[in-house]
C-alpha positions as semicolon CSV with decimal commas, in nm:
position;residue;x (nm);y (nm);z (nm)
1;X;0,000;0,000;0,000
2;X;0,113;0,354;-0,070
3;X;-0,058;0,683;0,002
4;X;0,207;0,939;-0,093
5;X;0,471;0,986;-0,357
6;X;0,735;0,936;-0,091
7;X;0,591;0,598;0,005
8;X;0,558;0,495;-0,359
9;X;0,919;0,587;-0,435
10;X;1,039;0,404;-0,123
11;X;0,869;0,083;-0,236
12;X;1,013;0,118;-0,585
13;X;1,363;0,157;-0,446
14;X;1,335;-0,118;-0,183
15;X;1,193;-0,373;-0,426
16;X;1,384;-0,250;-0,734
17;X;1,056;-0,226;-0,926
18;X;0,910;0,042;-1,154
19;X;0,605;0,240;-1,047
20;X;0,381;0,042;-1,282
21;X;0,461;-0,287;-1,106
22;X;0,405;-0,141;-0,758
23;X;0,068;-0,006;-0,875
24;X;-0,025;-0,340;-1,029
25;X;0,064;-0,534;-0,714
26;X;-0,136;-0,287;-0,506
27;X;-0,437;-0,328;-0,737
28;X;-0,416;-0,706;-0,720
29;X;-0,417;-0,689;-0,340
30;X;-0,699;-0,433;-0,315
31;X;-0,931;-0,594;-0,569
32;X;-0,840;-0,955;-0,486
33;X;-0,823;-1,033;-0,856
34;X;-0,557;-1,160;-1,092
35;X;-0,282;-0,985;-1,283
36;X;-0,427;-1,104;-1,613
37;X;-0,774;-0,970;-1,528
38;X;-0,639;-0,626;-1,445
39;X;-0,417;-0,608;-1,753
40;X;-0,703;-0,726;-1,972
41;X;-0,926;-0,451;-1,832
42;X;-0,654;-0,193;-1,895
43;X;-0,635;-0,304;-2,257
44;X;-1,011;-0,248;-2,286
45;X;-0,972;0,098;-2,133
46;X;-0,690;0,180;-2,372
47;X;-0,903;0,078;-2,669
48;X;-1,180;0,312;-2,549
49;X;-0,925;0,591;-2,509
50;X;-0,781;0,530;-2,853
51;X;-1,122;0,546;-3,020
52;X;-1,213;0,870;-2,842
53;X;-0,894;1,038;-2,963
54;X;-0,961;0,955;-3,327
55;X;-1,340;0,953;-3,366
56;X;-1,386;1,328;-3,413
57;X;-1,089;1,349;-3,647
58;X;-1,273;1,119;-3,884
59;X;-1,641;1,192;-3,806
60;X;-1,877;1,485;-3,759
61;X;-2,069;1,460;-3,433
62;X;-2,263;1,746;-3,269
63;X;-2,208;1,829;-2,903
64;X;-2,490;1,896;-2,660
65;X;-2,427;2,270;-2,642
66;X;-2,294;2,318;-2,992
67;X;-2,019;2,543;-2,859
68;X;-1,735;2,330;-2,991
69;X;-1,694;2,096;-3,286
70;X;-1,457;2,035;-3,574
71;X;-1,140;2,145;-3,396
72;X;-0,969;1,807;-3,426
73;X;-1,040;1,798;-3,799
74;X;-0,893;2,146;-3,841
75;X;-0,573;2,048;-3,663
76;X;-0,550;1,737;-3,879
77;X;-0,580;1,948;-4,193
78;X;-0,328;2,196;-4,054
79;X;-0,073;1,918;-3,997
80;X;-0,115;1,793;-4,354
81;X;-0,116;2,126;-4,534
82;X;0,082;2,380;-4,333
83;X;0,422;2,427;-4,174
84;X;0,338;2,411;-3,804
85;X;0,512;2,605;-3,530
86;X;0,513;2,322;-3,275
87;X;0,579;2,040;-3,517
88;X;0,373;1,740;-3,619
89;X;0,411;1,546;-3,294
90;X;0,274;1,818;-3,068
91;X;-0,003;1,905;-3,310
92;X;-0,103;1,542;-3,337
93;X;-0,124;1,526;-2,957
94;X;-0,343;1,838;-2,946
95;X;-0,562;1,696;-3,222
96;X;-0,627;1,383;-3,018
97;X;-0,709;1,578;-2,703
98;X;-0,957;1,792;-2,895
99;X;-1,118;1,485;-3,048
100;X;-1,170;1,327;-2,709
101;X;-1,314;1,649;-2,566
102;X;-1,563;1,678;-2,849
103;X;-1,656;1,311;-2,826
104;X;-1,716;1,352;-2,453
105;X;-1,934;1,660;-2,508
106;X;-2,132;1,461;-2,765
107;X;-2,195;1,186;-2,509
108;X;-1,955;0,944;-2,677
109;X;-1,790;0,666;-2,481
110;X;-1,476;0,795;-2,313
111;X;-1,261;0,698;-2,017
112;X;-1,308;0,959;-1,745
113;X;-0,950;0,953;-1,622
114;X;-0,931;1,130;-1,391
115;X;-1,253;1,310;-1,495
116;X;-1,470;1,345;-1,805
117;X;-1,372;1,709;-1,841
118;X;-1,001;1,621;-1,856
119;X;-1,041;1,289;-2,038
120;X;-0,840;1,385;-2,347
121;X;-0,509;1,453;-2,174
122;X;-0,391;1,107;-2,071
123;X;-0,484;0,924;-2,393
124;X;-0,359;1,200;-2,623
125;X;-0,030;1,224;-2,435
126;X;0,040;0,854;-2,400
127;X;-0,069;0,755;-2,751
128;X;0,140;1,027;-2,913
129;X;0,439;0,957;-2,692
130;X;0,412;0,587;-2,773
131;X;0,445;0,666;-3,144
132;X;0,759;0,874;-3,090
133;X;0,912;0,614;-2,856
134;X;0,801;0,314;-3,066
135;X;0,635;0,162;-2,761
136;X;0,466;-0,175;-2,752
137;X;0,114;-0,205;-2,615
138;X;0,264;-0,356;-2,300
139;X;0,471;-0,040;-2,248
140;X;0,163;0,177;-2,294
141;X;-0,024;-0,030;-2,035
142;X;0,265;0,026;-1,795
143;X;0,229;0,398;-1,864
144;X;-0,140;0,378;-1,776
145;X;-0,058;0,192;-1,454
146;X;0,193;0,459;-1,356
147;X;-0,057;0,733;-1,436
148;X;-0,320;0,562;-1,223
149;X;-0,080;0,540;-0,931
150;X;-0,022;0,915;-0,947
151;X;-0,397;0,967;-0,971
152;X;-0,454;0,755;-0,662
153;X;-0,215;0,967;-0,458
154;X;-0,377;1,291;-0,574
155;X;-0,726;1,158;-0,499
156;X;-0,628;1,044;-0,149
157;X;-0,446;1,362;-0,051
158;X;-0,630;1,628;-0,254
159;X;-0,900;1,615;-0,524
160;X;-0,949;1,571;-0,897
161;X;-1,285;1,749;-0,892
162;X;-1,324;2,082;-1,068
163;X;-1,616;2,161;-0,838
164;X;-1,388;2,122;-0,538
165;X;-1,049;2,235;-0,663
166;X;-1,090;2,416;-0,994
167;X;-0,949;2,310;-1,330
168;X;-0,606;2,268;-1,171
169;X;-0,756;1,964;-0,999
170;X;-0,891;1,822;-1,327
171;X;-0,657;1,914;-1,611
172;X;-0,368;1,960;-1,371
173;X;-0,407;1,614;-1,221
174;X;-0,454;1,460;-1,566
175;X;-0,135;1,624;-1,695
176;X;0,051;1,514;-1,384
177;X;-0,064;1,155;-1,431
178;X;0,019;1,156;-1,801
179;X;0,364;1,307;-1,749
180;X;0,459;1,034;-1,503
181;X;0,327;0,767;-1,738
182;X;0,526;0,898;-2,033
183;X;0,847;0,896;-1,829
184;X;0,801;0,527;-1,745
185;X;0,722;0,449;-2,110
186;X;1,047;0,621;-2,205
187;X;1,248;0,415;-1,959
188;X;1,288;0,686;-1,698
189;X;1,329;0,616;-1,328
190;X;1,047;0,628;-1,070
191;X;1,207;0,944;-0,931
192;X;1,191;1,105;-1,275
193;X;0,823;1,014;-1,301
194;X;0,750;1,193;-0,975
195;X;0,950;1,497;-1,084
196;X;0,750;1,509;-1,408
197;X;0,423;1,475;-1,215
198;X;0,520;1,760;-0,985
199;X;0,629;1,988;-1,269
200;X;0,305;1,932;-1,460
201;X;0,092;2,003;-1,154
202;X;0,285;2,321;-1,073
203;X;0,249;2,444;-1,430
204;X;-0,128;2,465;-1,398
205;X;-0,148;2,566;-1,032
206;X;-0,437;2,800;-0,957
207;X;-0,636;2,746;-1,277
208;X;-1,007;2,802;-1,222
209;X;-1,296;2,596;-1,359
210;X;-1,532;2,825;-1,553
211;X;-1,729;2,629;-1,815
212;X;-1,957;2,836;-2,038
213;X;-2,322;2,750;-1,966
214;X;-2,197;2,488;-1,722
215;X;-2,115;2,254;-2,011
216;X;-1,790;2,063;-2,050
217;X;-1,709;2,224;-2,385
218;X;-1,540;2,565;-2,356
219;X;-1,281;2,636;-2,234
220;X;-1,247;2,267;-2,146
221;X;-1,150;2,137;-2,490
222;X;-0,865;2,385;-2,533
223;X;-0,746;2,313;-2,180
224;X;-0,728;1,945;-2,269
225;X;-0,508;2,047;-2,559
226;X;-0,280;2,263;-2,345
227;X;-0,284;2,002;-2,068
228;X;-0,151;1,747;-2,314
229;X;0,131;1,980;-2,412
230;X;0,199;2,037;-2,042
231;X;0,227;1,663;-1,979
232;X;0,463;1,602;-2,269
233;X;0,695;1,893;-2,196
234;X;0,703;1,806;-1,824
235;X;0,801;1,449;-1,912
236;X;1,082;1,574;-2,137
237;X;1,211;1,805;-1,865
238;X;1,228;1,518;-1,617
239;X;1,384;1,279;-1,869
240;X;1,651;1,541;-1,937
241;X;1,745;1,520;-1,570
242;X;1,572;1,839;-1,457
243;X;1,426;1,804;-1,109
244;X;1,127;1,970;-0,954
245;X;1,239;2,192;-0,668
246;X;0,908;2,119;-0,495
247;X;0,835;1,753;-0,424
248;X;0,534;1,582;-0,578
249;X;0,365;1,545;-0,240
250;X;0,415;1,915;-0,166
251;X;0,272;2,005;-0,507
252;X;-0,037;1,792;-0,439
253;X;-0,089;1,948;-0,097
254;X;-0,043;2,298;-0,236
255;X;-0,290;2,234;-0,520
256;X;-0,550;2,122;-0,268
257;X;-0,495;2,427;-0,047
258;X;-0,519;2,660;-0,347
259;X;-0,842;2,488;-0,451
260;X;-0,994;2,533;-0,107
261;X;-0,898;2,900;-0,113
262;X;-1,073;2,964;-0,447
263;X;-1,399;3,156;-0,450
264;X;-1,695;2,922;-0,512
265;X;-1,778;3,109;-0,833
266;X;-1,448;2,989;-0,977
267;X;-1,519;2,619;-0,925
268;X;-1,748;2,478;-1,196
269;X;-2,049;2,694;-1,111
270;X;-2,039;2,893;-1,438
271;X;-2,068;3,206;-1,221
272;X;-1,715;3,334;-1,276
273;X;-1,428;3,351;-1,522
274;X;-1,504;3,339;-1,893
275;X;-1,846;3,190;-1,821
276;X;-1,965;3,538;-1,723
277;X;-1,788;3,722;-2,003
278;X;-2,016;3,894;-2,251
279;X;-1,968;3,618;-2,507
280;X;-2,001;3,349;-2,242
281;X;-2,333;3,484;-2,123
282;X;-2,464;3,518;-2,478
283;X;-2,377;3,158;-2,556
284;X;-2,539;3,038;-2,234
285;X;-2,856;3,232;-2,314
286;X;-2,873;3,095;-2,669
287;X;-2,840;2,738;-2,542
288;X;-3,116;2,784;-2,284
289;X;-3,343;2,930;-2,549
């Protein structure tokens, strides 16, 4: 059992095991099921994730509010026809995050990891990273296990709810989880994974949750895109040997304290932030009518 990053890292070092294996052993013990059952379920989850990151690139599907739609297709066209600033890899990752966000807003089947509103970050990050790193499916599953271990620690010690902690708790936690998973997929150490997780969480510290009309469409889809970029750059920083000055556990605690200090209007109520901008209010009114 582990409840903090410190405890997780201690077990990794004492047993000479990667984070993914510690997480898997913990899951076997907690669920009283077999390794094969858990891995099989993770493969199912990955398939759901993969479909959600490609569906809206290939298909037109309206969202409930009609605020977003077609962004993933536009990025795909941009990659094929223009010279991009961030390069094909990063644009492909953003495309996948946008697809998942749209699919979620259209009531498609997604994996809410850690939440529906941030569901594009982990799959977009891990799938794109796996292409660059030439990962096997087994390596991707290990990345998902590592990500889930980070998510467990955040959930125990803080929150992943936008209504409780703002978007930092949703997209921030998702980016933190994804960053750690990518590091393991790339062959990084458990310590590097925790540094990446801390960096990603710090990068989005204090971000409010202000969905227009209370719908998980805008600014959520773009924040999934930027959250994916956050995860990938944080992983690269850690893999380069750059350490987070603040420990992962401290970053989690700080995120939770910042979330508790936020005004209620800034936590998924649609009563603050861009939700009450002139355009935001007009869109909300048009949807209600």
